N, C-alpha and C positions, 0 to 999 in steps of 0.2 A: 507390563511388569517391566520397572523403576532401573537406573542404570546408574543410581548411585549417587552418590553427594560427590562433590566436587570443589575445585576452591580456585581463582585462579588468582597472581598477584599482581595491586594496586598502588605500587611504589611499596612501602616495610608495610606495608598492609595486607591481607590476605582479603578480598571479596568473595564474601560467599554465595554461591548460586546453589540453585536448586536439582532436584534431583529432575532427569527429562525421561519418560515413560513410553512405551517403547507404542506402537498403536496399529492397527492395519489399512487395508488397503479400501475398506466397507467405510471408515472413520471417517474422509474431509464430506462422502454426501450425507455421513451422517451431519456435521455440522454445519451443512445447509440447509438441512432438514431442520436442524434446532436453531436455525435466524431465521428459518420462518418464521417457525411460532414465536418468535419474539417479537417479530414484525406483526402476528395476527393477536400476541395480547398489545403492544399498544403503536398499530397502524397511523395516528396520526402524527405522532413523537416519532416513529421511521418515514412516515412518507416527509416529513418536514425537513427534517437532514437530506434527502434526496434531492429537494425544492431548491433547497441553502445552494447544494454541488451542479442541479441544471443553470441556476439566476450565473453563478459564477464564473462559469464556461461559457456563458451565453458575453459576459462580461468582458471576460480575457480575449474570448473572440476579437470581439468586436472593437475593442483596445489596440489588437494588434491588426487589423482589420484596416483602422483608423489612423493610424501610422507607418502604412503603406509596409509589413512585416508580412502579412499572411500567410506566403512562402515559407514562417516558423513554424507554425499550428499544426501542421505534421508533428514534428518536431517536440511542441510543445504537448499535443494530445499524446502521445508515447511513454510523456516524460510523467506523464500523471501515471505513472504506473510505481516509479517511482517515489513519488510524497505520496502518495494514497494512504500506508498507516501509520501518516501522523496524520495528516488531514479527517480519519473517522475515528478519531479515538475519543468525542466526543458519544459514536456508536456501541464503544467498547461503554463506556460508563452506565449506558441504558441496560444494556445485557449484563455488565455483572450487576446494578438493581436490580434487575429482577429473578434475576441466581439469586440470589438475600432476601427473597422476598418484598421488593421494597417497591417506592413509584417514585419510579425518574418521570425527573421535568427537564423541557427546554432548555428553560437557565439555570436548572442543578448540571446538566447533561458538561451546557454548554461553557461552562465554568469550571470543568475538572481540570483544566491544567494549574487551575492552581494547588492544588494537589502534591503536585511535584514538580513545579515549576523549573529547578535549575536542569533536575536532569531529560525533563520533555526535552527543553529547551536545544542542549546538546547533542537527544537523539538528533530534536529538528538540523541541526545546522549538519551533522553526521549523513540525512539525509541529504539536503538541498546540497553539499556540497557535491552526495553522486548526482543530481540530477544538472551541478551548473556543467560538470563531465559528461555528463549525455548529450546537453545541449553543445560545450564544445566540439565534439563529437563527431553528432550530427551536420554541423556548421564545415567541418574538418571534410566527412565525406561529398557532402553537395560540392562542396570544392573543388575537388578532386577530379566528380564524376562530371562535372558541367562546367568548365575551364569556360569563361570570362561569362558563363549567361547570370540571365539577371533578370529572372521570372518577371513581371505584373499582373496584374489582378486577368488578363483575359488567358494570361499562355503560360500562369503557374500550373494546371489541374496537365495540361497538354506537358508539357516539358518535364512535369516530379514524373508520370506515369505514364504515358505513351511513348514517349520518345525514344529512339534507340540504345541513350543509354537507361534508361526508365530499368532493366534490370538486374544490370549491375549496382546501377543503387538501390534500390529495393533491397539486393542480394546482401550489398555491404551492412546497411543500414539491418537491415534484419540482424547478421552474423553479432554485430558491434553493439548492437539494442538490449537483444539478446543474452551474450555475456555479462553486456551491467547488470541487467537486469537481473540474474540468477543470483549477481554475487551479493546486491541490495538484497533481495528475498531472504540469503540466509544470512543477513546477520539484523532481517524484522519482520523476521516470520513473526516470534512473538514478543519483542524488542518493546515495544509502544504499549499493548495490554502489560507484558510484567511490572514499567514504568508506573507505569495506573495504580494495577492493583496493591504492587508492594515497594513503591519507590525505589527502586533497583535502581542500585549504582549502571551507567551508561555501558560499559563495560562487561559490569556479570550481566548485564541482560544483554546485547547481541554476546556473550561467548553462550547464553545458554541457548538462543537462538542457533549461531552458529552447529552448538552440537545436538540440537536438536534434527536437524536437516543432518548430519552425518550420523545419527541414531535411527533414522527415520528417511532411507532418501525417497524410496520409492513412493509412497503414498505423499510426502510432503510434491514431491514434483506432480504429484496428480493434483492437489492442492491448489500449486500454484500454475496449474493448465486452468484450474476451473475460475481462478482466480481473474484470470488474464480472457478468461469465453465472458462472462457476466460479464467486469467493466469494458470490453472490449463492445457487446452486445451494446454497451448505453452507451460509448462514444459515436459509433459507427449508425446509430440513431441519431445526428443531432442534436448528444449530447439526453435528452427525452428522458432515454431508458435506465438513465445514472437513477431518476427516483424514487427507483423500486431495484436497480440490482445494486447502489452502491448503499443503500442499506441492508441487503441481502447480506454481502460481503462481509460487510462490518462487521453486523451481527456475530456473524458465522463465523470468525477470525474469533471474537474473543470465545465462542466456544473451543477452536483449536487452541490456545492459548491456556485454556485452564484443563485439556482432557494430553495437551503435554508435557506437560509446568507440573499440574496439582492445584488442588487448593490454597485459596489465599491464609494464610499465616495472622496477616497482619487484620489492625485494627481499623475499621470506617475512617 
């Protein structure tokens, strides 16, 4: 069932936004199943994307350890959720091509950003701002909780997770991070796939995402929980699980967009 067309004023020009469909609590599970089917159709391509995520995570972790900034790694891992909608755009393109009975390639899907360069860069800036806000807030929570403490490599885990101040630190971090992640989820649940599929204006894509959440709060909160669960499993397995779970979530996210916003009417 559709909620009808809407428009958003962008300066003096109306930005048309598409209809938003109502979904059920069963749909997030169906998106996961559809994502799994996409992986089965192109396993090598999907797992290649997963391997890229694993390698990038190892490289970044090694970089921060070498710079003595290892205590930032938990905050950066949590921030991964904020940037993942943009990082998975190649996987959206894989599923988009499969849905049109095409043959996706690694080179072609990696270059998907060229189809909507400006709008993807603008959306990337929005998500990057959210990520930077999270880094600043996590540092603030750490500074308030552990006044005068500078953890080194030997005592970092003890200070962060097993000291007397750890419960307050983790509770504050979860509250602040959860609220920020919820806000980012609301503006990005269909934004990047919609930009890729239709070269949509960023304001229209963000507005459509918010409308999707507003009209389907319970199913999309379930969808957010599933994303956190699968990506979280990838992170806690020392990133190795990302080789499977990031492609699964990326493909499923395309099907979420397709169900929530409808079929593409633009040309390929």
